[in-house]
N, CA, C and O atoms as a GROMACS GRO file, in nm:
protein
  324
    1UNK      N    1   8.502   0.697   0.655
    1UNK     CA    2   8.422   0.723   0.536
    1UNK      C    3   8.330   0.603   0.513
    1UNK      O    4   8.375   0.489   0.517
    2UNK      N    5   8.201   0.629   0.488
    2UNK     CA    6   8.103   0.524   0.472
    2UNK      C    7   8.105   0.459   0.335
    2UNK      O    8   8.166   0.509   0.241
    3UNK      N    9   8.037   0.346   0.328
    3UNK     CA   10   8.027   0.274   0.202
    3UNK      C   11   7.881   0.258   0.164
    3UNK      O   12   7.792   0.257   0.250
    4UNK      N   13   7.858   0.247   0.035
    4UNK     CA   14   7.725   0.233  -0.022
    4UNK      C   15   7.722   0.105  -0.106
    4UNK      O   16   7.819   0.071  -0.174
    5UNK      N   17   7.610   0.036  -0.100
    5UNK     CA   18   7.588  -0.080  -0.187
    5UNK      C   19   7.470  -0.049  -0.277
    5UNK      O   20   7.362  -0.013  -0.230
    6UNK      N   21   7.491  -0.064  -0.407
    6UNK     CA   22   7.385  -0.045  -0.506
    6UNK      C   23   7.345  -0.184  -0.555
    6UNK      O   24   7.424  -0.254  -0.618
    7UNK      N   25   7.220  -0.222  -0.526
    7UNK     CA   26   7.168  -0.352  -0.566
    7UNK      C   27   7.100  -0.337  -0.701
    7UNK      O   28   7.011  -0.253  -0.718
    8UNK      N   29   7.141  -0.420  -0.796
    8UNK     CA   30   7.093  -0.412  -0.934
    8UNK      C   31   7.004  -0.533  -0.965
    8UNK      O   32   7.023  -0.641  -0.909
    9UNK      N   33   6.906  -0.513  -1.054
    9UNK     CA   34   6.811  -0.619  -1.089
    9UNK      C   35   6.874  -0.737  -1.162
    9UNK      O   36   6.833  -0.851  -1.140
   10UNK      N   37   6.973  -0.711  -1.248
   10UNK     CA   38   7.031  -0.820  -1.328
   10UNK      C   39   7.183  -0.820  -1.315
   10UNK      O   40   7.245  -0.718  -1.287
   11UNK      N   41   7.241  -0.938  -1.337
   11UNK     CA   42   7.387  -0.950  -1.332
   11UNK      C   43   7.451  -0.866  -1.443
   11UNK      O   44   7.553  -0.801  -1.421
   12UNK      N   45   7.391  -0.868  -1.560
   12UNK     CA   46   7.445  -0.790  -1.672
   12UNK      C   47   7.442  -0.641  -1.638
   12UNK      O   48   7.535  -0.568  -1.670
   13UNK      N   49   7.334  -0.596  -1.573
   13UNK     CA   50   7.322  -0.457  -1.532
   13UNK      C   51   7.427  -0.420  -1.428
   13UNK      O   52   7.484  -0.311  -1.434
   14UNK      N   53   7.452  -0.509  -1.333
   14UNK     CA   54   7.554  -0.485  -1.231
   14UNK      C   55   7.691  -0.472  -1.295
   14UNK      O   56   7.769  -0.383  -1.259
   15UNK      N   57   7.721  -0.559  -1.389
   15UNK     CA   58   7.850  -0.552  -1.458
   15UNK      C   59   7.862  -0.424  -1.539
   15UNK      O   60   7.968  -0.361  -1.542
   16UNK      N   61   7.754  -0.386  -1.604
   16UNK     CA   62   7.756  -0.263  -1.685
   16UNK      C   63   7.775  -0.139  -1.596
   16UNK      O   64   7.852  -0.050  -1.631
   17UNK      N   65   7.705  -0.134  -1.484
   17UNK     CA   66   7.718  -0.023  -1.390
   17UNK      C   67   7.860  -0.016  -1.335
   17UNK      O   68   7.919   0.092  -1.327
   18UNK      N   69   7.914  -0.130  -1.297
   18UNK     CA   70   8.052  -0.137  -1.248
   18UNK      C   71   8.150  -0.082  -1.353
   18UNK      O   72   8.236   0.001  -1.321
   19UNK      N   73   8.136  -0.128  -1.476
   19UNK     CA   74   8.225  -0.081  -1.584
   19UNK      C   75   8.210   0.069  -1.606
   19UNK      O   76   8.309   0.138  -1.630
   20UNK      N   77   8.087   0.118  -1.599
   20UNK     CA   78   8.063   0.261  -1.619
   20UNK      C   79   8.129   0.343  -1.508
   20UNK      O   80   8.192   0.446  -1.534
   21UNK      N   81   8.113   0.298  -1.384
   21UNK     CA   82   8.178   0.368  -1.272
   21UNK      C   83   8.330   0.371  -1.290
   21UNK      O   84   8.393   0.474  -1.270
   22UNK      N   85   8.386   0.258  -1.327
   22UNK     CA   86   8.531   0.249  -1.345
   22UNK      C   87   8.578   0.340  -1.459
   22UNK      O   88   8.688   0.396  -1.452
   23UNK      N   89   8.496   0.356  -1.562
   23UNK     CA   90   8.536   0.442  -1.674
   23UNK      C   91   8.546   0.589  -1.631
   23UNK      O   92   8.613   0.669  -1.696
   24UNK      N   93   8.478   0.625  -1.520
   24UNK     CA   94   8.487   0.760  -1.464
   24UNK      C   95   8.582   0.765  -1.343
   24UNK      O   96   8.579   0.860  -1.265
   25UNK      N   97   8.663   0.663  -1.330
   25UNK     CA   98   8.761   0.654  -1.220
   25UNK      C   99   8.697   0.660  -1.082
   25UNK      O  100   8.756   0.715  -0.988
   26UNK      N  101   8.579   0.603  -1.070
   26UNK     CA  102   8.513   0.592  -0.940
   26UNK      C  103   8.550   0.455  -0.883
   26UNK      O  104   8.521   0.352  -0.943
   27UNK      N  105   8.612   0.457  -0.767
   27UNK     CA  106   8.655   0.333  -0.703
   27UNK      C  107   8.532   0.253  -0.660
   27UNK      O  108   8.445   0.304  -0.590
   28UNK      N  109   8.526   0.126  -0.701
   28UNK     CA  110   8.413   0.041  -0.668
   28UNK      C  111   8.454  -0.106  -0.677
   28UNK      O  112   8.560  -0.139  -0.731
   29UNK      N  113   8.367  -0.192  -0.623
   29UNK     CA  114   8.390  -0.336  -0.629
   29UNK      C  115   8.258  -0.408  -0.657
   29UNK      O  116   8.152  -0.362  -0.616
   30UNK      N  117   8.268  -0.519  -0.727
   30UNK     CA  118   8.153  -0.608  -0.742
   30UNK      C  119   8.153  -0.700  -0.621
   30UNK      O  120   8.256  -0.756  -0.585
   31UNK      N  121   8.037  -0.716  -0.558
   31UNK     CA  122   8.026  -0.802  -0.441
   31UNK      C  123   7.900  -0.887  -0.452
   31UNK      O  124   7.810  -0.857  -0.530
   32UNK      N  125   7.895  -0.994  -0.374
   32UNK     CA  126   7.771  -1.069  -0.360
   32UNK      C  127   7.674  -0.983  -0.280
   32UNK      O  128   7.711  -0.923  -0.179
   33UNK      N  129   7.549  -0.978  -0.324
   33UNK     CA  130   7.449  -0.898  -0.254
   33UNK      C  131   7.428  -0.954  -0.114
   33UNK      O  132   7.401  -1.074  -0.099
   34UNK      N  133   7.440  -0.870  -0.011
   34UNK     CA  134   7.416  -0.918   0.126
   34UNK      C  135   7.273  -0.968   0.144
   34UNK      O  136   7.180  -0.914   0.083
   35UNK      N  137   7.256  -1.069   0.226
   35UNK     CA  138   7.124  -1.126   0.250
   35UNK      C  139   7.026  -1.024   0.305
   35UNK      O  140   6.906  -1.032   0.280
   36UNK      N  141   7.078  -0.926   0.381
   36UNK     CA  142   6.992  -0.824   0.441
   36UNK      C  143   6.917  -0.743   0.336
   36UNK      O  144   6.810  -0.688   0.365
   37UNK      N  145   6.971  -0.734   0.215
   37UNK     CA  146   6.906  -0.656   0.109
   37UNK      C  147   6.777  -0.722   0.062
   37UNK      O  148   6.684  -0.653   0.019
   38UNK      N  149   6.769  -0.853   0.071
   38UNK     CA  150   6.650  -0.931   0.035
   38UNK      C  151   6.596  -0.898  -0.104
   38UNK      O  152   6.474  -0.898  -0.125
   39UNK      N  153   6.685  -0.871  -0.198
   39UNK     CA  154   6.643  -0.834  -0.332
   39UNK      C  155   6.761  -0.845  -0.428
   39UNK      O  156   6.874  -0.868  -0.385
   40UNK      N  157   6.735  -0.829  -0.554
   40UNK     CA  158   6.842  -0.823  -0.655
   40UNK      C  159   6.878  -0.957  -0.713
   40UNK      O  160   6.816  -1.059  -0.684
   41UNK      N  161   6.979  -0.954  -0.798
   41UNK     CA  162   7.020  -1.071  -0.874
   41UNK      C  163   7.131  -1.149  -0.806
   41UNK      O  164   7.170  -1.255  -0.854
   42UNK      N  165   7.181  -1.100  -0.695
   42UNK     CA  166   7.290  -1.166  -0.625
   42UNK      C  167   7.423  -1.096  -0.644
   42UNK      O  168   7.521  -1.134  -0.580
   43UNK      N  169   7.428  -0.996  -0.730
   43UNK     CA  170   7.551  -0.923  -0.755
   43UNK      C  171   7.522  -0.774  -0.738
   43UNK      O  172   7.426  -0.722  -0.794
   44UNK      N  173   7.606  -0.706  -0.660
   44UNK     CA  174   7.588  -0.565  -0.632
   44UNK      C  175   7.719  -0.491  -0.651
   44UNK      O  176   7.825  -0.552  -0.667
   45UNK      N  177   7.711  -0.358  -0.648
   45UNK     CA  178   7.829  -0.275  -0.661
   45UNK      C  179   7.845  -0.195  -0.532
   45UNK      O  180   7.752  -0.131  -0.484
   46UNK      N  181   7.965  -0.202  -0.476
   46UNK     CA  182   7.997  -0.131  -0.352
   46UNK      C  183   8.091  -0.015  -0.384
   46UNK      O  184   8.189  -0.032  -0.457
   47UNK      N  185   8.059   0.103  -0.330
   47UNK     CA  186   8.142   0.220  -0.354
   47UNK      C  187   8.145   0.306  -0.229
   47UNK      O  188   8.068   0.284  -0.136
   48UNK      N  189   8.232   0.405  -0.229
   48UNK     CA  190   8.242   0.496  -0.116
   48UNK      C  191   8.126   0.596  -0.119
   48UNK      O  192   8.083   0.639  -0.226
   49UNK      N  193   8.078   0.632  -0.001
   49UNK     CA  194   7.966   0.725   0.010
   49UNK      C  195   7.997   0.859  -0.057
   49UNK      O  196   7.906   0.924  -0.110
   50UNK      N  197   8.122   0.900  -0.056
   50UNK     CA  198   8.159   1.028  -0.116
   50UNK      C  199   8.136   1.030  -0.267
   50UNK      O  200   8.127   1.137  -0.327
   51UNK      N  201   8.125   0.913  -0.328
   51UNK     CA  202   8.104   0.903  -0.473
   51UNK      C  203   7.958   0.880  -0.511
   51UNK      O  204   7.928   0.860  -0.629
   52UNK      N  205   7.868   0.882  -0.414
   52UNK     CA  206   7.727   0.851  -0.441
   52UNK      C  207   7.665   0.947  -0.541
   52UNK      O  208   7.595   0.902  -0.632
   53UNK      N  209   7.688   1.075  -0.528
   53UNK     CA  210   7.627   1.173  -0.621
   53UNK      C  211   7.669   1.145  -0.764
   53UNK      O  212   7.587   1.149  -0.856
   54UNK      N  213   7.798   1.118  -0.785
   54UNK     CA  214   7.846   1.087  -0.920
   54UNK      C  215   7.785   0.957  -0.972
   54UNK      O  216   7.751   0.947  -1.090
   55UNK      N  217   7.769   0.858  -0.883
   55UNK     CA  218   7.709   0.731  -0.923
   55UNK      C  219   7.562   0.751  -0.959
   55UNK      O  220   7.512   0.688  -1.052
   56UNK      N  221   7.492   0.838  -0.886
   56UNK     CA  222   7.351   0.863  -0.914
   56UNK      C  223   7.333   0.930  -1.050
   56UNK      O  224   7.232   0.908  -1.117
   57UNK      N  225   7.428   1.011  -1.091
   57UNK     CA  226   7.423   1.071  -1.224
   57UNK      C  227   7.429   0.962  -1.331
   57UNK      O  228   7.354   0.964  -1.429
   58UNK      N  229   7.518   0.866  -1.310
   58UNK     CA  230   7.528   0.753  -1.404
   58UNK      C  231   7.399   0.672  -1.404
   58UNK      O  232   7.350   0.633  -1.510
   59UNK      N  233   7.343   0.647  -1.284
   59UNK     CA  234   7.219   0.571  -1.275
   59UNK      C  235   7.103   0.643  -1.341
   59UNK      O  236   7.013   0.579  -1.394
   60UNK      N  237   7.104   0.776  -1.338
   60UNK     CA  238   6.994   0.854  -1.395
   60UNK      C  239   6.985   0.840  -1.547
   60UNK      O  240   6.883   0.874  -1.606
   61UNK      N  241   7.090   0.790  -1.608
   61UNK     CA  242   7.089   0.766  -1.752
   61UNK      C  243   7.006   0.643  -1.789
   61UNK      O  244   6.980   0.617  -1.907
   62UNK      N  245   6.964   0.568  -1.688
   62UNK     CA  246   6.877   0.453  -1.712
   62UNK      C  247   6.946   0.332  -1.771
   62UNK      O  248   6.880   0.249  -1.834
   63UNK      N  249   7.075   0.319  -1.751
   63UNK     CA  250   7.147   0.205  -1.811
   63UNK      C  251   7.124   0.075  -1.737
   63UNK      O  252   7.146  -0.033  -1.793
   64UNK      N  253   7.082   0.083  -1.610
   64UNK     CA  254   7.058  -0.038  -1.531
   64UNK      C  255   6.934  -0.020  -1.446
   64UNK      O  256   6.891   0.092  -1.419
   65UNK      N  257   6.876  -0.132  -1.405
   65UNK     CA  258   6.762  -0.127  -1.314
   65UNK      C  259   6.809  -0.144  -1.171
   65UNK      O  260   6.869  -0.245  -1.136
   66UNK      N  261   6.782  -0.045  -1.088
   66UNK     CA  262   6.828  -0.047  -0.949
   66UNK      C  263   6.717  -0.101  -0.860
   66UNK      O  264   6.602  -0.056  -0.866
   67UNK      N  265   6.750  -0.198  -0.776
   67UNK     CA  266   6.656  -0.252  -0.678
   67UNK      C  267   6.659  -0.170  -0.549
   67UNK      O  268   6.558  -0.158  -0.481
   68UNK      N  269   6.776  -0.114  -0.516
   68UNK     CA  270   6.787  -0.035  -0.395
   68UNK      C  271   6.930   0.015  -0.374
   68UNK      O  272   7.025  -0.041  -0.428
   69UNK      N  273   6.940   0.121  -0.295
   69UNK     CA  274   7.070   0.174  -0.256
   69UNK      C  275   7.074   0.169  -0.105
   69UNK      O  276   6.983   0.217  -0.037
   70UNK      N  277   7.181   0.110  -0.052
   70UNK     CA  278   7.193   0.086   0.091
   70UNK      C  279   7.322   0.146   0.146
   70UNK      O  280   7.426   0.142   0.081
   71UNK      N  281   7.312   0.200   0.265
   71UNK     CA  282   7.429   0.247   0.338
   71UNK      C  283   7.476   0.131   0.426
   71UNK      O  284   7.395   0.064   0.490
   72UNK      N  285   7.605   0.108   0.430
   72UNK     CA  286   7.661   0.004   0.515
   72UNK      C  287   7.678   0.063   0.654
   72UNK      O  288   7.758   0.154   0.674
   73UNK      N  289   7.603   0.010   0.749
   73UNK     CA  290   7.603   0.058   0.888
   73UNK      C  291   7.664  -0.048   0.978
   73UNK      O  292   7.678  -0.164   0.938
   74UNK      N  293   7.698  -0.010   1.097
   74UNK     CA  294   7.756  -0.103   1.193
   74UNK      C  295   7.664  -0.223   1.218
   74UNK      O  296   7.712  -0.336   1.228
   75UNK      N  297   7.534  -0.202   1.229
   75UNK     CA  298   7.440  -0.309   1.257
   75UNK      C  299   7.385  -0.378   1.134
   75UNK      O  300   7.300  -0.467   1.148
   76UNK      N  301   7.429  -0.342   1.015
   76UNK     CA  302   7.379  -0.401   0.891
   76UNK      C  303   7.361  -0.297   0.783
   76UNK      O  304   7.440  -0.203   0.772
   77UNK      N  305   7.258  -0.315   0.703
   77UNK     CA  306   7.232  -0.222   0.592
   77UNK      C  307   7.114  -0.131   0.625
   77UNK      O  308   7.021  -0.170   0.696
   78UNK      N  309   7.120  -0.010   0.573
   78UNK     CA  310   7.010   0.085   0.587
   78UNK      C  311   6.973   0.134   0.448
   78UNK      O  312   7.056   0.193   0.378
   79UNK      N  313   6.850   0.112   0.407
   79UNK     CA  314   6.806   0.153   0.273
   79UNK      C  315   6.797   0.305   0.266
   79UNK      O  316   6.732   0.368   0.349
   80UNK      N  317   6.863   0.363   0.165
   80UNK     CA  318   6.861   0.507   0.149
   80UNK      C  319   6.804   0.548   0.013
   80UNK      O  320   6.785   0.667  -0.013
   81UNK      N  321   6.777   0.451  -0.072
   81UNK     CA  322   6.723   0.486  -0.202
   81UNK      C  323   6.670   0.368  -0.276
   81UNK      O  324   6.621   0.382  -0.388
   0.00000   0.00000   0.00000
């Protein structure tokens, strides 16, 4: 099962998104933004690819500013959104 990294513009936004995901029982972790992303505040949220649709619903509410959504691939990151 693949993993997704959501890069957020601000640390406060990353924390808020993380808390929101957890409130819906979506398994996730706060991580340091990988250098390959070349963007963001330095803090990102990592979750399972199977939960991406549910996470996008939360993001659509506009509670945080997203810099990018990346799929974790064997050779690095692949931007998907």
